[in-house]
C-alpha positions as CSV (number, residue, x, y, z in Angstrom):
1,M,19.3,2.2,10.0
2,D,22.1,3.5,7.8
3,F,21.1,2.7,4.3
4,H,24.3,4.1,2.8
5,G,25.9,1.3,0.8
6,K,22.7,-0.8,0.9
7,R,21.3,-2.1,-2.4
8,V,17.6,-2.0,-2.0
9,L,15.2,-3.3,-4.7
10,I,11.6,-2.1,-5.0
11,T,9.0,-3.8,-7.1
12,G,6.0,-1.8,-8.3
13,V,8.2,1.3,-7.9
14,A,6.1,3.5,-10.2
15,G,3.0,3.0,-8.2
16,F,1.7,5.2,-5.4
17,I,3.3,3.5,-2.5
18,G,6.4,2.3,-4.3
19,S,7.4,5.7,-5.6
20,N,7.0,7.4,-2.2
21,L,9.1,4.6,-0.6
22,A,11.8,5.0,-3.3
23,D,12.1,8.8,-2.6
24,R,12.5,8.2,1.1
25,L,15.1,5.4,0.7
26,L,17.1,7.6,-1.6
27,E,17.0,10.4,1.0
28,L,18.4,7.9,3.5
29,G,21.3,7.1,1.2
30,A,20.3,3.7,-0.3
31,N,21.1,2.5,-3.8
32,V,17.7,1.8,-5.2
33,I,17.2,-0.8,-7.9
34,S,13.6,-0.8,-9.1
35,V,11.1,-2.6,-11.4
36,D,7.7,-1.9,-12.7
37,N,5.8,-3.1,-15.8
38,L,4.0,0.3,-16.0
39,F,0.5,-1.4,-16.2
40,N,-0.7,0.7,-13.3
41,G,2.5,2.5,-12.4
42,R,3.3,5.9,-14.0
43,L,6.8,7.2,-14.8
44,E,5.7,10.7,-13.7
45,N,5.7,9.2,-10.1
46,L,9.5,8.8,-10.5
47,D,10.3,12.4,-11.5
48,I,12.3,12.9,-8.3
49,A,13.9,9.5,-8.2
50,L,15.0,9.5,-11.8
51,K,17.2,12.5,-11.1
52,N,19.1,10.7,-8.4
53,K,22.3,9.0,-9.4
54,N,21.6,6.2,-6.9
55,F,18.4,5.2,-8.6
56,E,18.1,2.5,-11.3
57,F,14.9,1.7,-13.1
58,H,14.0,-1.4,-15.1
59,K,10.8,-2.0,-17.0
60,G,9.8,-5.6,-16.4
61,D,7.3,-8.1,-14.9
62,I,7.6,-10.0,-11.7
63,R,6.1,-13.0,-13.4
64,D,9.4,-13.3,-15.3
65,L,11.7,-15.3,-13.0
66,N,14.8,-15.0,-15.2
67,F,14.4,-11.2,-15.3
68,L,14.2,-11.2,-11.5
69,L,17.3,-13.4,-11.1
70,D,19.4,-10.9,-13.0
71,L,18.0,-8.0,-10.9
72,F,18.5,-9.6,-7.5
73,K,22.3,-10.0,-7.8
74,D,24.0,-8.3,-4.8
75,V,20.6,-7.0,-3.5
76,D,20.4,-6.6,0.3
77,I,16.7,-5.8,0.9
78,V,13.6,-6.4,-1.3
79,Y,10.4,-4.3,-0.9
80,H,7.7,-6.2,-2.8
81,Q,5.1,-3.6,-3.6
82,A,4.0,-4.7,-7.1
83,A,0.5,-6.2,-7.2
84,F,-2.8,-6.5,-8.9
85,T,-4.3,-3.8,-6.7
86,S,-8.0,-3.6,-7.3
87,V,-10.5,-5.5,-5.2
88,P,-13.4,-4.9,-7.6
89,Q,-11.3,-5.9,-10.6
90,S,-10.2,-9.1,-8.8
91,V,-13.8,-10.2,-8.6
92,I,-14.0,-9.8,-12.4
93,M,-10.6,-11.2,-13.2
94,P,-9.6,-13.7,-10.4
95,N,-7.1,-15.6,-12.6
96,N,-5.2,-12.4,-13.4
97,C,-5.1,-11.4,-9.8
98,N,-3.8,-14.8,-8.7
99,D,-1.2,-14.8,-11.5
100,V,0.3,-11.5,-10.3
101,N,-0.3,-11.6,-6.6
102,V,0.6,-15.3,-5.9
103,N,2.7,-16.6,-8.8
104,G,4.6,-13.2,-8.8
105,V,5.3,-13.6,-5.1
106,L,6.7,-17.1,-5.6
107,N,9.0,-15.7,-8.2
108,I,10.2,-13.0,-5.8
109,L,10.8,-15.5,-3.0
110,N,12.6,-18.0,-5.3
111,A,14.8,-15.2,-6.8
112,A,15.6,-13.9,-3.3
113,R,16.5,-17.4,-2.0
114,R,18.8,-18.1,-5.0
115,M,20.5,-14.7,-4.8
116,D,20.9,-14.7,-1.0
117,V,18.8,-11.6,-0.4
118,E,19.1,-10.5,3.3
119,K,15.4,-9.5,3.8
120,I,12.1,-9.3,2.1
121,I,9.4,-6.8,3.2
122,F,6.0,-7.6,1.6
123,A,3.0,-5.3,1.1
124,S,0.0,-7.2,2.3
125,S,-3.5,-5.9,2.9
126,S,-6.2,-5.7,5.6
127,S,-8.5,-7.4,3.0
128,V,-7.2,-10.7,4.3
129,Y,-9.5,-10.3,7.4
130,G,-12.7,-10.2,5.3
131,D,-15.9,-9.2,7.1
132,T,-15.4,-10.9,10.4
133,P,-17.2,-8.9,13.1
134,T,-14.3,-8.7,15.6
135,L,-12.8,-5.2,16.0
136,P,-10.1,-4.1,16.0
137,K,-8.4,-6.5,13.6
138,R,-5.6,-8.5,15.2
139,E,-2.9,-10.5,13.3
140,D,-3.8,-13.7,15.2
141,M,-7.5,-13.6,14.5
142,R,-9.4,-15.7,12.0
143,R,-9.1,-14.5,8.4
144,L,-12.0,-14.9,6.0
145,P,-11.3,-12.9,2.8
146,I,-14.3,-12.1,0.7
147,S,-12.5,-11.2,-2.6
148,P,-10.0,-13.0,-4.8
149,Y,-7.6,-10.1,-4.0
150,G,-7.9,-10.9,-0.3
151,V,-7.4,-14.6,-0.9
152,A,-4.3,-13.9,-3.0
153,K,-2.7,-11.6,-0.3
154,L,-3.4,-14.2,2.4
155,A,-1.8,-17.0,0.3
156,S,1.2,-14.7,-0.3
157,E,1.6,-14.1,3.4
158,A,1.6,-17.8,4.0
159,Y,4.3,-18.2,1.4
160,M,6.4,-15.5,3.1
161,Q,6.1,-17.4,6.4
162,V,6.9,-20.8,4.8
163,Y,10.0,-19.5,3.0
164,H,11.2,-18.1,6.3
165,Q,10.6,-21.4,8.1
166,V,11.9,-23.7,5.4
167,Y,14.6,-21.7,3.7
168,G,15.6,-19.2,6.4
169,L,14.6,-16.1,4.4
170,K,13.9,-13.1,6.6
171,T,10.4,-12.1,5.4
172,T,8.1,-9.6,7.0
173,S,4.6,-8.9,5.8
174,L,3.0,-5.5,6.4
175,R,-0.8,-5.5,6.3
176,Y,-1.7,-2.0,5.0
177,F,-5.0,-0.5,6.0
178,N,-6.5,1.9,3.4
179,V,-3.4,3.9,2.4
180,F,-3.9,7.4,0.9
181,G,-1.8,10.3,0.0
182,P,0.3,12.0,-2.8
183,R,0.4,10.2,-6.2
184,Q,-2.7,8.2,-5.5
185,R,-4.7,8.9,-8.7
186,D,-8.3,9.5,-9.3
187,S,-9.6,6.4,-11.2
188,P,-12.5,4.0,-10.8
189,Y,-10.1,1.5,-9.1
190,S,-8.4,4.0,-6.8
191,G,-9.0,4.4,-3.1
192,V,-12.1,6.4,-2.1
193,I,-10.2,9.4,-1.0
194,A,-8.5,10.0,-4.3
195,I,-11.8,9.4,-6.1
196,W,-13.7,11.8,-3.9
197,L,-10.9,14.5,-4.2
198,G,-11.3,14.3,-8.0
199,R,-15.1,14.8,-7.6
200,I,-14.6,17.7,-5.2
201,I,-12.3,19.4,-7.7
202,R,-14.9,18.9,-10.4
203,D,-17.6,20.2,-8.1
204,D,-19.5,16.8,-8.2
205,D,-21.4,15.2,-5.4
206,L,-19.7,12.4,-3.5
207,I,-20.9,8.8,-4.2
208,V,-20.9,6.3,-1.3
209,F,-21.4,2.6,-1.9
210,G,-23.7,1.4,0.8
211,D,-25.2,3.3,3.7
212,G,-22.0,5.2,4.7
213,K,-21.7,3.4,8.0
214,N,-18.8,1.3,6.8
215,S,-15.7,2.2,8.8
216,R,-12.1,2.2,7.7
217,D,-8.7,2.9,9.2
218,F,-7.4,5.3,6.6
219,T,-3.6,5.5,6.9
220,Y,-1.4,8.3,5.5
221,I,1.3,7.3,3.1
222,K,4.1,8.9,5.1
223,D,3.2,6.6,8.0
224,V,3.3,3.6,5.7
225,V,6.7,4.6,4.3
226,Q,7.9,5.0,7.9
227,A,6.7,1.4,8.7
228,N,8.6,0.0,5.7
229,I,11.8,1.7,6.9
230,L,11.3,0.5,10.4
231,A,10.7,-3.1,9.1
232,A,14.2,-2.9,7.6
233,E,15.7,-1.5,10.7
234,H,14.2,-4.1,13.1
235,D,14.3,-7.8,12.6
236,A,10.8,-9.4,12.6
237,P,11.4,-12.6,10.5
238,G,8.3,-14.5,9.6
239,E,6.1,-12.0,11.2
240,I,2.9,-10.3,9.9
241,L,2.2,-6.8,11.2
242,N,-0.8,-4.5,10.9
243,I,0.0,-1.0,9.6
244,G,-2.8,1.4,10.2
245,A,-3.6,4.7,11.8
246,N,-5.6,3.0,14.6
247,L,-8.3,5.6,14.0
248,P,-11.5,4.2,12.5
249,I,-13.8,6.6,10.7
250,T,-17.0,5.9,8.8
251,L,-17.4,6.8,5.1
252,T,-20.0,9.4,5.9
253,E,-17.7,11.0,8.5
254,L,-14.9,10.9,6.0
255,A,-17.0,12.5,3.2
256,K,-18.1,15.3,5.6
257,L,-14.5,15.9,6.7
258,M,-13.3,16.2,3.1
259,L,-16.0,18.6,2.2
260,K,-15.3,20.7,5.3
261,I,-11.5,20.8,4.6
262,T,-12.1,21.9,1.0
263,N,-14.9,24.4,1.7
264,K,-17.3,22.3,-0.5
265,E,-20.0,21.6,2.0
266,H,-22.6,22.6,-0.6
267,L,-22.0,19.3,-2.3
268,N,-24.2,16.3,-1.5
269,I,-23.4,12.8,-0.3
270,I,-25.3,10.3,-2.4
271,Y,-25.7,6.7,-1.3
272,T,-25.9,3.8,-3.7
273,D,-25.8,0.0,-3.7
274,P,-22.8,-1.6,-2.0
275,R,-20.2,-3.3,-4.2
276,P,-19.3,-7.0,-4.0
277,G,-16.1,-7.7,-2.1
278,D,-16.4,-4.5,0.0
279,I,-15.8,-5.0,3.7
280,I,-18.2,-3.4,6.2
281,H,-15.8,-2.5,9.1
282,S,-12.0,-2.6,9.3
283,Y,-9.5,-1.0,11.6
284,A,-6.2,-2.1,12.9
285,D,-4.8,-3.1,16.3
286,I,-1.2,-2.0,15.7
287,S,0.2,-3.0,19.1
288,K,2.3,-5.8,17.5
289,A,4.0,-3.4,15.0
290,M,4.5,-0.9,17.8
291,E,6.3,-3.6,19.8
292,L,8.3,-5.4,17.2
293,I,9.4,-2.5,14.8
294,K,8.6,0.5,17.0
295,F,5.9,1.8,14.6
296,K,3.9,4.8,15.7
297,P,1.7,6.7,13.3
298,Q,2.4,10.4,13.0
299,Y,-0.7,11.5,11.1
300,N,-4.4,11.4,11.9
301,Q,-6.9,11.5,9.0
302,E,-7.4,15.2,9.1
303,Q,-3.7,16.0,9.1
304,G,-3.1,13.5,6.3
305,L,-5.9,14.8,4.2
306,K,-4.7,18.4,4.5
307,D,-1.1,17.4,3.6
308,Y,-2.4,15.3,0.6
309,F,-4.7,18.1,-0.7
310,K,-2.0,20.7,-0.4
311,W,0.4,18.5,-2.4
312,Y,-2.3,17.9,-5.0
313,I,-3.1,21.6,-5.4
314,N,0.5,22.5,-5.9
315,K,1.3,19.6,-8.2
316,Y,-1.6,20.2,-10.6
317,E,-2.1,23.9,-10.0
318,I,-5.7,23.5,-8.8
319,E,-7.7,26.4,-7.4
320,L,-9.0,24.9,-4.2
321,Q,-9.0,26.5,-0.7
322,I,-8.0,24.3,2.2
323,N,-9.2,25.0,5.8
């Protein structure tokens, strides 16, 4: 798709995924209008974008409909990345999670409808599947989320579909599976890879919640960005698509791989109690995304980890040897 002349709006742009997506869209010639309330997002993630004359940043909140109505004027495509992102925190603060992840989505949809936005691409999550035993996860299978975060994402997907059916909005929901990569920060509410990388750099043992047999479909950020670009290029109105690496790996296998890549195999893997809301097994059947938007992952977990670690070492001038 030729993005030259396209006005593309990204919510949650200062976050991990939003900022990577902004950089790629700018490379492709888009005019990027963006918004973030900077609660989780960081301006340093926009260092590259802010230097581009085709990038426009607004500090604001998606819960403010009037603010969104002003921003959405003459916008062609909306990428809705903003969210209350932490599953454990959603268990503690379900109302806050619902306010951002459901009410905020309604604002996005209503603003898009009133301003005649061409297409909305929504960042959903594999958490909607919950702990159902069927593997791999298919879009048409039963969904039983086990956290307020998962419930909110499921409700938002339903709103995306209804606004397509009732109002004719072209909405596509992408169910991300455990995204990792550059700009994902080491904090208690980050993905496990960023947390473990921080511990490796500090020469601390790796902590695993549960017995380490939990499996995940860790997906590299560059593949997720590619999926978002493809969703704009190909029409899949009202559809929900899994976006994953299609390569399940257990947490123990992941921990050992990270220690091997970083030459830190002297560190221990310590197992502790599982966390509420954590899913046991999750990996994606991506055949629908491959068919409808021609999505094909380019990175396996080892390739993605090495690329991420090299970026981190260069960015923060860390002394860490990568195999």
